[in-house]
C-alpha positions, 0 to 999 in steps of 0.5 A, spaced: 202 329 329 196 327 325 190 324 328 184 322 324 178 319 327 172 316 324 173 320 317 168 318 312 167 321 305 162 320 299 161 323 292 154 322 290 153 314 292 160 312 291 163 312 298 171 313 298 173 313 305 169 309 310 170 311 318 177 311 317 181 312 323 189 313 323 194 316 327 201 318 324 207 319 329 211 325 329 218 324 325 219 318 320 217 317 312 210 314 311 208 311 305 200 311 303 199 306 298 193 303 295 190 301 288 186 306 284 180 308 287 182 306 294 181 313 297 188 315 298 188 321 294 181 323 297 185 322 304 191 327 302 186 332 299 182 332 306 189 333 310 190 339 305 183 342 306 182 341 299 176 336 300 171 337 306 169 330 309 162 328 311 164 326 318 170 325 322 175 329 325 182 331 323 187 334 328 195 336 327 199 337 333 192 336 337 189 342 333 183 341 329 184 343 322 177 342 319 175 348 315 181 352 317 187 354 313 193 357 317 195 350 319 197 350 311 203 355 313 206 349 317 206 344 311 209 343 304 206 339 299 208 336 292 203 335 287 203 329 283 203 334 276 207 340 276 202 344 272 206 351 272 204 357 268 208 356 261 210 363 260 214 364 267 221 363 267 224 358 273 226 364 277 220 368 276 216 362 279 221 361 285 220 368 286 213 368 286 212 362 291 217 366 295 212 372 295 206 368 297 208 364 303 210 367 310 216 363 311 224 364 309 226 360 303 232 356 302 232 354 295 240 355 293 242 349 295 236 345 292 237 348 285 245 346 286 243 339 288 238 338 282 243 341 277 237 347 275 242 352 274 242 352 267 235 352 267 233 358 271 232 363 266 228 358 261 221 359 260 217 353 264 213 351 257 220 349 254 222 345 260 222 337 259 217 333 264 223 331 269 226 338 269 219 341 271 219 335 277 225 338 279 223 345 280 216 342 283 221 339 288 225 345 289 218 349 291 216 344 296 223 343 300 225 350 300 221 352 306 222 349 313 216 345 315 215 339 320 210 336 315 211 334 308 206 331 303 209 328 297 204 325 291 208 321 286 214 325 287 218 320 282 214 322 276 219 323 270 225 323 274 232 320 271 236 315 276 241 320 278 235 325 280 232 320 283 238 318 288 238 326 289 231 325 291 232 320 296 238 323 299 233 329 300 228 325 303 232 322 308 236 328 310 229 331 312 227 325 316 234 326 320 231 333 322 225 330 325 220 331 319 214 327 318 214 325 311 207 322 307 209 319 300 204 316 295 207 312 290 206 307 285 214 305 285 214 300 290 222 300 289 222 307 292 217 305 297 222 300 299 228 304 300 225 310 303 219 308 307 219 307 315 211 305 315 206 303 310 199 305 310 195 301 305 188 303 303 183 298 300 176 300 299 176 307 303 179 303 309 186 301 312 187 294 310 194 294 313 199 299 317 206 297 319 213 297 317 215 294 310 219 288 314 212 287 317 208 287 311 213 282 308 213 277 314 205 277 314 205 275 306 211 271 306 214 275 300 221 278 300 219 283 294 215 289 296 211 289 290 209 282 291 207 283 298 203 288 296 200 284 290 199 278 295 196 283 300 190 285 296 188 278 294 188 276 301 
């Protein structure tokens, strides 16, 4: 699905990614983790074409994506911050995004799933952070794409909405989708991820299943396992 070879990126004298090699197979949930400054955001932005690497290759389904844009029609992306125009209603925003993408949208079930019907005519500037995040999730999942990238998807969600998000992610996985997640909530990662890619200082420090990481660190709690991994 995704093949990254010898990927490097620096900003001035700061090296963020250094000769990174990564292969992510098709189908499953992959958590990309790491402390602040580890390079995970830069890696995601390279995948999205928002950052051009200094060297290396990135291919999706055996096709190079560097300096191209059409592949983005086949991926869905949830940004960390739901920064929407305050003067638009939820309905207007959904319609605008539907007009921008050359794909059929299926938002009705998602709107019901997250209980957004009472908010459809409300201005986005009047919504709470959690409700904006639910709109953010609907915009991400209403298109059918094989690759889904979720950057801190749990931000602002109440416990019930978090359960609904987990259900949605698992449902997409059952369809054979490839889902990349970044999150600081280790309980969420523990519940959802099939595999962890842990970055440290721009390099892959660990790649494997949650159970493999716990076995390596001799910890039963993922948060403790991650903390121990950093100090090894």
